[in-house]
TILUM-579459 format. One record per residue (C-alpha): x, y, z; residue number from 1. Coordinates in steps of 0.05 Angstrom, whole numbers, plus 32768, in hexadecimal, padded with zeros to 4 digits. Layout:
REM TILUM-579459
rec x: X; y: Y; z: Z; n: NUM
...
This chain:
REM TILUM-579459
rec x: 7FA3; y: 8063; z: 7E1D; n: 1
rec x: 7F85; y: 803E; z: 7E53; n: 2
rec x: 7FA5; y: 8045; z: 7E9A; n: 3
rec x: 7F97; y: 8011; z: 7ED2; n: 4
rec x: 7FA1; y: 8022; z: 7F1C; n: 5
rec x: 7FAB; y: 7FE8; z: 7F4A; n: 6
rec x: 7FAC; y: 7FF2; z: 7F96; n: 7
rec x: 7F87; y: 7FD6; z: 7FCE; n: 8
rec x: 7F81; y: 801A; z: 7FED; n: 9
rec x: 7F47; y: 8044; z: 7FD2; n: 10
rec x: 7F65; y: 8088; z: 7FE5; n: 11
rec x: 7FA5; y: 8074; z: 7FBD; n: 12
rec x: 7F7C; y: 8062; z: 7F85; n: 13
rec x: 7F57; y: 80A1; z: 7F86; n: 14
rec x: 7F95; y: 80CE; z: 7F8A; n: 15
rec x: 7FB4; y: 80AB; z: 7F4E; n: 16
rec x: 7F74; y: 80B3; z: 7F27; n: 17
rec x: 7F72; y: 80FC; z: 7F37; n: 18
rec x: 7FB9; y: 8105; z: 7F24; n: 19
rec x: 7FB0; y: 80E7; z: 7EDC; n: 20
rec x: 7F70; y: 810C; z: 7ED4; n: 21
rec x: 7F97; y: 814A; z: 7EE3; n: 22
rec x: 7FCD; y: 8135; z: 7EAF; n: 23
rec x: 7F97; y: 8131; z: 7E7C; n: 24
rec x: 7FB7; y: 80F8; z: 7E58; n: 25
rec x: 7F7B; y: 80CA; z: 7E54; n: 26
rec x: 7F32; y: 80C3; z: 7E69; n: 27
rec x: 7F35; y: 8077; z: 7E6B; n: 28
rec x: 7F49; y: 8065; z: 7EB7; n: 29
rec x: 7F3B; y: 8025; z: 7ED8; n: 30
rec x: 7F46; y: 800E; z: 7F1E; n: 31
rec x: 7F54; y: 7FC8; z: 7F3F; n: 32
rec x: 7F54; y: 7FC4; z: 7F8A; n: 33
rec x: 7F76; y: 7F7F; z: 7F92; n: 34
rec x: 7FAD; y: 7F53; z: 7F6A; n: 35
rec x: 7F73; y: 7F22; z: 7F52; n: 36
rec x: 7F49; y: 7F5D; z: 7F36; n: 37
rec x: 7F89; y: 7F7A; z: 7F1A; n: 38
rec x: 7F99; y: 7F3A; z: 7EF4; n: 39
rec x: 7F51; y: 7F3A; z: 7ED8; n: 40
rec x: 7F52; y: 7F80; z: 7EC4; n: 41
rec x: 7F97; y: 7F7A; z: 7EA0; n: 42
rec x: 7F7E; y: 7F41; z: 7E76; n: 43
rec x: 7F40; y: 7F60; z: 7E60; n: 44
rec x: 7F51; y: 7FA7; z: 7E5D; n: 45
rec x: 7F95; y: 7FA1; z: 7E41; n: 46
rec x: 7FA9; y: 7FE5; z: 7E63; n: 47
rec x: 7FE2; y: 800B; z: 7E45; n: 48
rec x: 7FF9; y: 8024; z: 7E8B; n: 49
rec x: 7FF5; y: 8005; z: 7ECF; n: 50
rec x: 8007; y: 8025; z: 7F10; n: 51
rec x: 8010; y: 7FE9; z: 7F3B; n: 52
rec x: 8014; y: 7FE3; z: 7F86; n: 53
rec x: 8046; y: 7FB6; z: 7F9D; n: 54
rec x: 802B; y: 7F9C; z: 7FE0; n: 55
rec x: 7FDE; y: 7F8C; z: 7FDF; n: 56
rec x: 7FB2; y: 7F63; z: 8010; n: 57
rec x: 7FAB; y: 7F27; z: 7FDF; n: 58
rec x: 7FEF; y: 7F25; z: 7FBB; n: 59
rec x: 802B; y: 7F4F; z: 7FA7; n: 60
rec x: 8030; y: 7F77; z: 7F65; n: 61
rec x: 8068; y: 7F46; z: 7F4F; n: 62
rec x: 8036; y: 7F0C; z: 7F58; n: 63
rec x: 8008; y: 7F31; z: 7F2C; n: 64
rec x: 803B; y: 7F3B; z: 7EF6; n: 65
rec x: 8049; y: 7EEE; z: 7EF8; n: 66
rec x: 8004; y: 7EE0; z: 7EEB; n: 67
rec x: 8000; y: 7F0D; z: 7EAD; n: 68
rec x: 8040; y: 7EEF; z: 7E8A; n: 69
rec x: 8022; y: 7EF7; z: 7E43; n: 70
rec x: 803B; y: 7F18; z: 7E05; n: 71
rec x: 8017; y: 7F59; z: 7E1B; n: 72
rec x: 803C; y: 7F7A; z: 7E51; n: 73
rec x: 8026; y: 7FC1; z: 7E63; n: 74
rec x: 8051; y: 7FFB; z: 7E7B; n: 75
rec x: 8053; y: 7FED; z: 7EC6; n: 76
rec x: 8061; y: 8028; z: 7EFA; n: 77
rec x: 806A; y: 8007; z: 7F3D; n: 78
rec x: 8051; y: 8029; z: 7F7C; n: 79
rec x: 8070; y: 8017; z: 7FBC; n: 80
rec x: 8071; y: 802A; z: 8006; n: 81
rec x: 80B3; y: 8003; z: 800E; n: 82
rec x: 80F7; y: 8017; z: 7FFB; n: 83
rec x: 8140; y: 7FF5; z: 7FFE; n: 84
rec x: 813C; y: 7FB3; z: 7FD8; n: 85
rec x: 80FF; y: 7FCA; z: 7FAE; n: 86
rec x: 811A; y: 8009; z: 7F96; n: 87
rec x: 815E; y: 7FE8; z: 7F87; n: 88
rec x: 813A; y: 7FB3; z: 7F5E; n: 89
rec x: 8118; y: 7FE5; z: 7F37; n: 90
rec x: 8157; y: 800C; z: 7F2E; n: 91
rec x: 817D; y: 7FD1; z: 7F13; n: 92
rec x: 8148; y: 7FC3; z: 7EE0; n: 93
rec x: 813A; y: 800D; z: 7ECF; n: 94
rec x: 80F1; y: 8005; z: 7EE1; n: 95
rec x: 80C8; y: 8042; z: 7EFA; n: 96
rec x: 80AB; y: 8043; z: 7F3E; n: 97
rec x: 8089; y: 8074; z: 7F6E; n: 98
rec x: 809E; y: 8072; z: 7FB9; n: 99
rec x: 805F; y: 8084; z: 7FE5; n: 100
rec x: 8054; y: 80B8; z: 7FF8; n: 101
rec x: 8066; y: 80D8; z: 7FB5; n: 102
rec x: 8061; y: 811E; z: 7F9C; n: 103
rec x: 8038; y: 8137; z: 7F63; n: 104
rec x: 8075; y: 8147; z: 7F38; n: 105
rec x: 8094; y: 8105; z: 7F3D; n: 106
rec x: 8051; y: 80E2; z: 7F2A; n: 107
rec x: 804A; y: 810D; z: 7EEA; n: 108
rec x: 8096; y: 80FE; z: 7EDE; n: 109
rec x: 8088; y: 80B3; z: 7EE3; n: 110
rec x: 8047; y: 80B5; z: 7EB9; n: 111
rec x: 8067; y: 80DA; z: 7E80; n: 112
rec x: 80A1; y: 80AD; z: 7E7F; n: 113
rec x: 806F; y: 8071; z: 7E75; n: 114
rec x: 8049; y: 8098; z: 7E41; n: 115
rec x: 808C; y: 80A5; z: 7E1A; n: 116
rec x: 809C; y: 805C; z: 7E23; n: 117
rec x: 805C; y: 804B; z: 7DFE; n: 118
rec x: 8065; y: 8081; z: 7DC7; n: 119
rec x: 80AD; y: 8064; z: 7DB7; n: 120
rec x: 8091; y: 8020; z: 7DB4; n: 121
rec x: 80C1; y: 8003; z: 7DE7; n: 122
rec x: 808F; y: 7FCA; z: 7E01; n: 123
rec x: 80BF; y: 7F90; z: 7DEE; n: 124
rec x: 80F5; y: 7FB1; z: 7E13; n: 125
rec x: 80CE; y: 7FC3; z: 7E50; n: 126
rec x: 80B1; y: 7F7C; z: 7E51; n: 127
rec x: 80F6; y: 7F61; z: 7E52; n: 128
rec x: 8106; y: 7F8D; z: 7E8D; n: 129
rec x: 80C7; y: 7F74; z: 7EB6; n: 130
rec x: 80DB; y: 7F28; z: 7EA7; n: 131
rec x: 8124; y: 7F3C; z: 7EC0; n: 132
rec x: 8108; y: 7F5A; z: 7EFD; n: 133
rec x: 80DB; y: 7F20; z: 7F11; n: 134
rec x: 8115; y: 7EF0; z: 7F03; n: 135
rec x: 813F; y: 7F1F; z: 7F2E; n: 136
rec x: 810C; y: 7F1A; z: 7F68; n: 137
rec x: 8105; y: 7ECD; z: 7F5F; n: 138
rec x: 8152; y: 7EC2; z: 7F6A; n: 139
rec x: 8151; y: 7EE4; z: 7FAB; n: 140
rec x: 8157; y: 7EB5; z: 7FE4; n: 141
rec x: 811F; y: 7ED9; z: 800D; n: 142
rec x: 80E3; y: 7EFF; z: 7FF7; n: 143
rec x: 80E6; y: 7F4A; z: 7FEA; n: 144
rec x: 80BF; y: 7F5B; z: 8029; n: 145
rec x: 80E5; y: 7F26; z: 8056; n: 146
rec x: 8126; y: 7F45; z: 8042; n: 147
rec x: 811B; y: 7F8A; z: 8045; n: 148
rec x: 80DD; y: 7F97; z: 8071; n: 149
rec x: 80F7; y: 7FB8; z: 80AF; n: 150
rec x: 80BF; y: 7FCD; z: 80DC; n: 151
rec x: 80BE; y: 801B; z: 80F2; n: 152
rec x: 80DF; y: 8027; z: 8133; n: 153
rec x: 80D0; y: 806F; z: 812D; n: 154
rec x: 80A9; y: 809A; z: 80FE; n: 155
rec x: 80C3; y: 80D7; z: 80DD; n: 156
rec x: 8093; y: 8111; z: 80DE; n: 157
rec x: 8098; y: 8157; z: 80BD; n: 158
rec x: 807F; y: 8198; z: 80E1; n: 159
rec x: 808D; y: 81D6; z: 80B3; n: 160
rec x: 80D7; y: 81D3; z: 80A2; n: 161
rec x: 80E9; y: 81A6; z: 80DB; n: 162
rec x: 80E8; y: 8157; z: 80DF; n: 163
rec x: 80DD; y: 8131; z: 8120; n: 164
rec x: 80D2; y: 80EE; z: 8137; n: 165
rec x: 809D; y: 80C5; z: 815B; n: 166
rec x: 80B3; y: 8081; z: 8177; n: 167
rec x: 8086; y: 804C; z: 8163; n: 168
rec x: 8089; y: 8030; z: 81AB; n: 169
rec x: 8068; y: 8072; z: 81C3; n: 170
rec x: 802D; y: 8064; z: 8192; n: 171
rec x: 7FE6; y: 8051; z: 81B4; n: 172
rec x: 7FBD; y: 8052; z: 8177; n: 173
rec x: 7FB5; y: 8072; z: 8130; n: 174
rec x: 7F79; y: 8088; z: 8111; n: 175
rec x: 7F71; y: 80A6; z: 80C4; n: 176
rec x: 7F56; y: 80E4; z: 80A9; n: 177
rec x: 7F57; y: 80E6; z: 805D; n: 178
rec x: 7F9C; y: 80D5; z: 8045; n: 179
rec x: 7FB9; y: 80E6; z: 8088; n: 180
rec x: 7FC7; y: 80B8; z: 80C9; n: 181
rec x: 7FBC; y: 80D7; z: 8107; n: 182
rec x: 7FEA; y: 80B8; z: 813C; n: 183
rec x: 7FD9; y: 80B8; z: 8186; n: 184
rec x: 8010; y: 80B0; z: 81B7; n: 185
rec x: 8016; y: 809E; z: 8204; n: 186
rec x: 8024; y: 80EC; z: 820F; n: 187
rec x: 7FDF; y: 80FD; z: 81F8; n: 188
rec x: 7FF9; y: 811F; z: 81B9; n: 189
rec x: 7FDD; y: 8116; z: 8174; n: 190
rec x: 800F; y: 8114; z: 8135; n: 191
rec x: 7FFE; y: 811D; z: 80EC; n: 192
rec x: 801E; y: 80EA; z: 80B9; n: 193
rec x: 8014; y: 80EC; z: 806D; n: 194
rec x: 8006; y: 80A3; z: 8061; n: 195
rec x: 7FCB; y: 8074; z: 8050; n: 196
rec x: 7FB6; y: 8043; z: 808B; n: 197
rec x: 7FC6; y: 8009; z: 8059; n: 198
rec x: 800C; y: 801E; z: 8050; n: 199
rec x: 8015; y: 8031; z: 8098; n: 200
rec x: 7FFF; y: 7FED; z: 80B5; n: 201
rec x: 8034; y: 7FCD; z: 808B; n: 202
rec x: 806C; y: 7FF3; z: 80A7; n: 203
rec x: 8057; y: 7FE1; z: 80EF; n: 204
rec x: 8069; y: 7FA5; z: 8114; n: 205
rec x: 802F; y: 7F77; z: 8116; n: 206
rec x: 8041; y: 7F5B; z: 815A; n: 207
rec x: 8032; y: 7FA2; z: 8171; n: 208
rec x: 7FFD; y: 7FBF; z: 8148; n: 209
rec x: 7FBB; y: 7FA8; z: 8127; n: 210
rec x: 7F88; y: 7FC6; z: 80FA; n: 211
rec x: 7F42; y: 7FBD; z: 810A; n: 212
rec x: 7F1B; y: 7FE8; z: 80D9; n: 213
rec x: 7F2A; y: 8015; z: 809F; n: 214
rec x: 7F41; y: 8053; z: 80C9; n: 215
rec x: 7F5C; y: 8032; z: 810A; n: 216
rec x: 7F9D; y: 8010; z: 811F; n: 217
rec x: 7FA2; y: 7FFD; z: 8167; n: 218
rec x: 7FE1; y: 7FE8; z: 8190; n: 219
rec x: 7FCF; y: 7FA1; z: 81A6; n: 220
rec x: 7FE5; y: 7FA7; z: 81F3; n: 221
rec x: 7FB7; y: 7FE4; z: 81FA; n: 222
rec x: 7F79; y: 7FBC; z: 81E9; n: 223
rec x: 7F51; y: 7FB3; z: 822A; n: 224
rec x: 7F12; y: 7F90; z: 8217; n: 225
rec x: 7EF2; y: 7F73; z: 81DB; n: 226
rec x: 7EA3; y: 7F76; z: 81DF; n: 227
rec x: 7E71; y: 7F54; z: 81B4; n: 228
rec x: 7E3C; y: 7F7D; z: 8195; n: 229
rec x: 7E10; y: 7F46; z: 817A; n: 230
rec x: 7E09; y: 7F2B; z: 8133; n: 231
rec x: 7E54; y: 7F24; z: 812E; n: 232
rec x: 7E65; y: 7F68; z: 8141; n: 233
rec x: 7E9C; y: 7F7E; z: 8171; n: 234
rec x: 7EB5; y: 7FBE; z: 818E; n: 235
rec x: 7EF9; y: 7FC5; z: 81AE; n: 236
rec x: 7F07; y: 7FED; z: 81F0; n: 237
rec x: 7F4F; y: 8008; z: 8202; n: 238
rec x: 7F70; y: 800E; z: 8240; n: 239
rec x: 7F65; y: 8059; z: 8240; n: 240
rec x: 7F1B; y: 8050; z: 8233; n: 241
rec x: 7F14; y: 8061; z: 81EB; n: 242
rec x: 7EE9; y: 8031; z: 81C0; n: 243
rec x: 7EEF; y: 801C; z: 8179; n: 244
rec x: 7EC7; y: 7FEE; z: 814A; n: 245
rec x: 7EE1; y: 7FB2; z: 812B; n: 246
rec x: 7EC8; y: 7FAB; z: 80E4; n: 247
rec x: 7EBC; y: 7F6C; z: 80BA; n: 248
rec x: 7EF6; y: 7F75; z: 808D; n: 249
rec x: 7F29; y: 7F71; z: 80C3; n: 250
rec x: 7EFF; y: 7F44; z: 80F9; n: 251
rec x: 7F1B; y: 7EFF; z: 80E7; n: 252
rec x: 7F64; y: 7F17; z: 80E9; n: 253
rec x: 7F5A; y: 7F3B; z: 8129; n: 254
rec x: 7F37; y: 7F06; z: 814F; n: 255
rec x: 7F6C; y: 7ED4; z: 813A; n: 256
rec x: 7F9F; y: 7F00; z: 8150; n: 257
rec x: 7F86; y: 7F08; z: 8196; n: 258
rec x: 7F6B; y: 7EBD; z: 8199; n: 259
rec x: 7F23; y: 7EC6; z: 8198; n: 260
rec x: 7EFA; y: 7E95; z: 8179; n: 261
rec x: 7ED2; y: 7EB5; z: 813D; n: 262
rec x: 7E84; y: 7EAA; z: 814B; n: 263
């Protein structure tokens, strides 16, 4: 059995791969870091199960499925950081999904359901469900993300047995540590949130926040200076004096956002 993991976040792929290995169901685990790479991998490898992230940088998971409308449809387990409409769509079609951040037990449950579907030879029935899901989404007047993507106004955090809230308007910048985000507020406090930076930035209003490297998200209005470092390099200084590097991956979108000509 071949399993393909499709996610543009390396840490997310690594965690899923680790859990599959722990489940001891196969040694044939493959990865794709973009929609384009996923399409190529699916057509070449013909995996039995795919863990498919919905929102990637180049296209959505649904776009990937539209590109592989062939007689061969593998078992898909969708992975998403968004709920509401996405969850409703999956439940209507009885299609499995994992809502990030998911727990180990929930992952194993989805994995073994996918394996059982293969053993029962339910490929045709599942392919029909996938086609119905795509049709369901296409019939909507607005896209999935436009309809249900509400940016966070406050972040729900857990400390021990208690839950508390941090207003996004109080956040100055965010850095990452492994799969955890470190949230720094105007009060000088640091809060820990279990989420990848790729998923976190999708939840934040792009008018307020921007990602400048793999491990840093900044509040736009807190940026004081952008300094050229030579050979196309830039550093960013905040109002509080902290400095961060702007990396190549995020340079073009950042400079466009703040209206600086890329040179």
